[in-house]
N, C-alpha and C positions, 0 to 999 in steps of 0.2 A: 574712719571711726563713725562718721555720720551715716554712711551707707549700712554699716553693720547694725547700728542702732535702729535704723528705719526698717531693715529686714526683720530683726527680732520683734519689733513692734507689730508689724504686719502679720507675722506668724502667730504671735500670741493672741491677737484679735481674731484671727481665723479659727484657731482651735477653741477659743472660748465661745464663739458663735455656734460651732458644731456641738459642743457639750451642752449648751442650753437647748438646742433643737432636739436632742435626744431625750432630755428630761420632759419636754412638753408632750412627746409622743407616748410616754409611759403613764399619762394621766388616764384613769379609768372613767369612762362616761357613765352617767347614772342610767339605770334601767327605767324605761317609761311604760306605763300601762295606760292604754287608751280605751275608754268605754264609750259606746255609741248607743243611745237609747232612741228607738223609733216607735211611734204609735201610728197605727193604721185604722181607718174607719171600716165599716162592714163591707164596703165595695173594694177595699184594697188600696185606697188612696192614702198617701202619706199625709198625716195631719200634724204631727209633732216630731221634731228632730232635735236631739240634744246630745252634744258630745262633750266629754270631760277630758 
């Protein structure tokens, strides 16, 4: 009886872990928009760099 209980406990923990792993994969990641602003002087040298 103890062996049967232990086996059922192991199987139930195993299946619950896989069910949670599948739920985490279905989360949609937010879209990111990256803007980079650069300013150059008249010689073409980079004088200001700003990224958001």
